C-alpha positions in Angstrom: -44.1 19.9 -2.8 -42.8 16.4 -2.7 -40.4 17.1 -5.6 -39.2 20.2 -3.9 -38.4 18.3 -0.7 -36.5 15.6 -2.7 -34.6 18.3 -4.6 -33.6 20.0 -1.3 -32.4 16.6 0.2 -30.2 15.9 -2.8 -28.8 19.5 -2.7 -28.0 19.0 1.0 -26.1 15.8 0.3 -24.2 17.5 -2.6 -23.2 20.3 -0.3 -22.0 17.9 2.4 -20.0 16.0 -0.2 -18.5 19.2 -1.6 -17.6 20.4 1.9 -15.8 17.1 2.6 -13.9 17.2 -0.7 -12.4 20.6 0.1 -11.9 20.1 3.8 -8.2 20.9 4.4 -8.1 18.8 7.5 -9.3 15.7 5.7 -6.8 16.2 2.9 -4.0 16.9 5.4 -4.7 13.5 7.1 -4.5 11.7 3.7 -1.2 13.5 2.9 0.1 12.3 6.3 -0.7 8.7 5.3 1.5 9.1 2.2 4.3 10.7 4.2 4.2 7.9 6.8 4.7 5.4 4.0 7.7 7.4 2.8 9.1 7.2 6.3 8.5 3.4 6.4 10.4 2.8 3.2 13.3 5.0 4.3 13.5 3.3 7.6 13.5 -0.2 6.1 16.2 0.7 3.6 18.4 2.4 6.1 19.5 -0.8 7.9 20.8 -4.0 6.3 18.8 -6.2 8.7 15.5 -4.8 7.3 16.5 -3.5 3.9 15.0 -5.0 0.7 17.8 -6.3 -1.6 18.3 -4.5 -4.9 17.9 -7.9 -6.6 14.4 -8.1 -5.3 13.5 -4.5 -6.1 14.7 -5.0 -9.6 12.0 -7.6 -10.1 9.2 -5.4 -8.5 6.1 -4.9 -10.6 4.3 -3.2 -7.7 5.0 -2.1 -4.1 2.6 -1.9 -1.3 3.5 -0.1 1.9 1.2 -0.4 4.9 1.1 0.9 8.4 -1.2 -1.0 10.8 -2.1 -1.0 14.5 -2.7 -4.2 16.5 -4.1 -4.2 20.1 -4.2 -7.1 22.5 -2.3 -10.4 23.0 -3.5 -12.0 19.8 -2.1 -12.9 16.5 -2.7 -10.4 13.8 -3.3 -6.7 13.0 -6.7 -5.1 13.0 -6.8 -2.1 10.7 -4.4 0.1 8.8 -3.8 2.1 5.7 -1.1 2.3 3.0 -0.2 3.0 -0.5 0.2 0.9 -3.6 2.4 1.8 -6.6 2.6 -0.1 -9.9 5.3 -0.3 -12.4 3.6 0.2 -15.8 4.5 -1.5 -19.0 6.6 1.5 -20.1 8.8 1.2 -17.0 7.5 4.2 -15.2 6.1 4.0 -11.7 2.5 5.1 -10.9 1.1 7.5 -8.4 0.9 6.2 -4.9 -2.8 5.1 -4.6 -4.3 5.0 -1.1 -5.5 1.6 0.2 -6.8 0.2 3.4 -5.3 -2.9 5.0 -6.0 -5.3 7.9 -5.9 -8.7 9.5 -2.2 -9.3 8.9 -0.8 -12.0 11.0 3.0 -11.9 11.4 3.6 -13.1 14.9 2.5 -12.9 18.5 2.8 -9.5 20.2 1.6 -8.1 23.5 0.0 -4.7 24.0 -0.7 -2.0 21.5 1.8 -1.5 18.7 2.2 -0.6 15.1 3.3 -3.0 12.4 5.0 -1.6 9.2 5.1 -3.9 6.2 6.2 -3.7 2.7 5.0 -6.1 0.0 7.0 -6.5 -3.1 4.9 -7.9 -5.9 6.9 -9.5 -8.7 4.2 -10.3 -11.3 1.8 -8.2 -13.3 -1.4 -10.1 -12.5 -1.5 -9.8 -8.8 -1.8 -6.0 -8.6 -4.8 -6.1 -10.9 -6.7 -8.3 -8.4 -7.4 -5.2 -6.4 -9.6 -4.0 -9.2 -12.2 -6.3 -7.4 -11.8 -3.8 -4.5 -10.3 -6.3 -2.0 -7.7 -9.0 -2.2 -6.2 -11.3 0.4 -2.5 -11.6 0.0 -1.5 -15.1 0.9 -4.8 -16.6 -0.3 -5.4 -14.9 -3.7 -1.6 -14.8 -4.2 1.1 -16.8 -2.5 3.0 -14.6 0.0 6.4 -15.5 1.5 8.8 -13.7 3.7 11.4 -12.0 1.5 15.2 -12.2 2.0 16.8 -9.1 3.6 19.9 -7.3 2.3 21.8 -8.7 5.3 21.2 -12.2 3.9 21.7 -11.3 0.3 24.3 -14.1 -0.2 21.7 -16.6 0.8 19.1 -15.3 -1.6 17.9 -17.9 -4.1 16.0 -17.6 -7.3 12.8 -19.6 -6.2 12.3 -17.2 -3.3 12.7 -14.1 -5.4 10.3 -15.4 -8.0 7.4 -15.7 -5.5 4.5 -13.4 -6.5 4.4 -11.6 -3.2 7.5 -11.0 -1.0 6.7 -9.7 2.5 9.0 -7.5 4.5 8.2 -6.6 8.1 10.2 -5.5 11.1 8.9 -8.5 13.0 11.4 -11.1 14.3 11.3 -14.7 13.5 10.4 -14.6 9.8 12.5 -16.8 7.7 13.1 -16.1 4.0 10.8 -18.2 1.9 8.4 -19.1 4.8 4.8 -18.8 3.9 3.2 -15.8 5.4 -0.5 -15.1 6.2 -0.5 -11.6 4.8 -4.1 -10.4 5.3 -6.1 -8.2 3.0 -5.7 -4.9 1.1 -8.6 -2.9 -0.4 -8.7 0.0 -2.8 -9.8 3.3 -1.2 -11.4 5.2 -4.0 -13.0 7.8 -1.8 -9.7 8.9 -0.2 -7.9 8.9 -3.6 -10.6 11.2 -5.1 -10.1 13.6 -2.1 -6.3 13.5 -2.2 -5.9 13.9 -6.0 -9.1 16.0 -6.5 -10.3 13.6 -9.2 -13.2 11.4 -10.2 -10.9 8.7 -11.6 -10.9 5.4 -9.8 -8.1 3.1 -8.7 -7.3 1.5 -12.1 -6.9 4.9 -13.8 -4.7 6.2 -11.0 -2.1 3.4 -11.3 -2.3 2.4 -14.9 -2.8 5.7 -16.7 -1.2 9.2 -16.7 -4.5 10.9 -16.6 -4.0 12.2 -13.1 -0.8 14.2 -12.5 1.2 13.9 -9.3 0.6 16.4 -6.6 3.7 17.9 -4.8 3.1 15.9 -1.6 3.6 12.5 -3.3 6.5 13.4 -5.5 9.2 12.5 -3.0 7.9 9.0 -2.5 7.7 8.6 -6.3 11.3 9.7 -6.7 12.5 7.4 -3.9 10.8 4.4 -5.4 12.2 5.2 -8.9 15.6 5.5 -7.3 15.4 2.1 -5.5 13.6 0.2 -8.3 14.4 1.9 -11.6 
């Protein structure tokens, strides 16, 4: 009898997990996250005062795009989500893998607002730190404010060679200034639901075992165009 009860419990959990995996509303919300990151990248590149210079994108080994919400008259951002894409050794860009993000501090703001940020990672070691599930950009890897396209004439090599260049629509950030960039963490559960796979974060970004789904192809094409 005891074995039967245990078996029924495990079956119930399996049914719940299966129902979540195929829940169209859950998947729709995950697709919306990717699409919002597409919109952030487009909006940044649309205006010289926020655009990332081509010289910087040419050095990119990974891109992280995050959308976060901060409430209250405090420094920082509480919680958010985003995607991370890695440029593989063969020069191709990976799938956008979903991440969570939080605690970014980029300046004092009042009220409730959103903060969109793009991180350009210029080395191969930093993206792999996320294999440990959570990294703190600015602590685990030095993060500095990146130069904008509007200031491209002032761009200097030492700034561009920083491992993490931070781009935000916040005012008052000077190129090269050290930035407290908060943490990002891999979101394996969401990635498994979005891509209908059991492969974890490392396989998503460093292998071609999981094929792109139609909903992520536009972002992939845009990143390839900007950072070939």
